[in-house]
N, C-alpha and C positions, 0 to 999 in steps of 0.2 A: 616678580608677578608682571605680567602683560596688562599692558593699559585696555581700555575699552576698544580705542581704535586699532591697538595693535591687534588685540586677540577677533575683532570685524576682519581685519585685514589676511590674518590667517585662516579663518573660517573662510571666508570668500576663495582663497587658493586653493586651500584643500577641497573645497567642494567642486571648485571646476576641475581641479584634477581629477576627483572621483567621478563625476559625470563623462568624461573625456575619456577615461581609462574603460568604464562600463560601455560607453557607445562601440569603443574599439575592442571590446573584449581582451583588453590588458591591462586586468586591474593588478593580479599580482606582480607581472612584470614591471609594471612603472612604480609599485612600490619598493620593488627591489631597486630600480636605476635612481630613483629619487633617495633612497637612504646611501647609495654609493655617491652620489653628488652630495649629499649631506656630510659627508665623511672627505669629502676631497679636500687636497692641501690649497692652500691659498695661490700657488701657481698655478695650478690646474685650474681653479676657479678664475683667476686671472686671466690666464691663456683662453679658457672656452667663451668669458665675457668680451675678449677683443674680437675673437672669431664672429661671434653672435654680431657685435656691434658694428662690423665691417661687412656683413652680408654674407659671409661664407658660412653658415651654418652647415650645407651640403659638404664641406670638405673635412667636418669633423673624424669619420670613419676614417678616411685615410690620412689627416692628419695624425690619428691615434695608430693606424699599421706603421707610419714614417717612422715615427716616435718610439714604437718596438723595435723595429729596425736598428737605431742607432743605439739604444738601449742596449740589445743584445751584441752589437758590435762593438761597443764603448771598449778602449783598451784598458782605461783605468779601475772601472768598477765592474764586478760580475754579480748579476742577480741570479741568486740560487732559489726555487721555488721547492720547499720544505714540508712535506706533508708527514703528519704524526696520527695516530688515535687518540692521544692525550697533548694538552698544549707543552710546550719546552719548557723545562727550567733552565736558569740560567747558565750550570755547568754543562749541560747537553748541548746546549746553544752555542758556548764557546768551543767544544769539543768539534762540532760540524762545521763553525765557520774556520777553524783553524785548518780542520781536512782539506772544506773544499779551496782554502786561500792556496795550500799546497799543491792541489790538484790543478789550480790554474794560475802556476807558476808564481805565487806571490802578489797575485793582484788582489785586491783590497774586495770582499765579498759582502755582500747585503743579503741577508733572509728573509725570505717572503714566506712567512709561516701559515700552514693553514692544518686545520683540526679537522679529519674524516673519520670517524669511530668505526667505519664500514673498512678499512682497512685491517681494523682489529689488533696489529701490533705491527713491530717494524717499522719502515722508512720508506718514503720516494722522495727522492732527490732529480729536479730536472733545471737544466741551465743551459742555453746555448745549443738548444735542439736535441739534447740529449738527454734520456732519461734513465735512471737505476733505481730499480723497485727491488725491494727486500722487505716487501710488509708481506704481511700472514696471509694475508686474503691472495695474493700472487701465490705464495708458496703452498697453500691448500689448492687453489684451481691446478698447479701444476702435479699435484699429488693426485686429483682426482681424475686429470690425465693419464696419468700411468696407471693407476687403478682400472681404468675404465678400458683398458688394452689387455686383451687375453694372454694369459702367460704361456711361454713356449719352453716346453720340456727341455729343448734342448739347449735353451740360454741359460735357463734359473734352476736346471733340477728337477726334480721329481715334487711336484706337491706335497 
């Protein structure tokens, strides 16, 4: 349980951010950003604190871009974004990891899991600028495109 002093401090920070967010029209964006920061790893927090302490806050976006470039070209580990309609279980996570490790020549693979019910089913894999989408949503979109085209009696026979 928070002490009175800590509770007042929390209230001050939260209200200050609320008022600033409202005045800038970024209430929900700032909530999302703060939630990301609140879940950041100690090494990310330490780096951001160092950047801020040295007066280099304007460089954070560029540091992020450079870090992404380094991560994507790292020879040791490959980050693979995996999107499914429901959370992965341990067995499927293992199957996907092994398949991706084979695809990347035995390199260690780190899965970055996302759940998106809108893909309905199937899976979307993204790594190193390549995307493999075998989601039900994409398959339905392809079927819609085919069905939107007129039938040609010469190609498909009589209707």
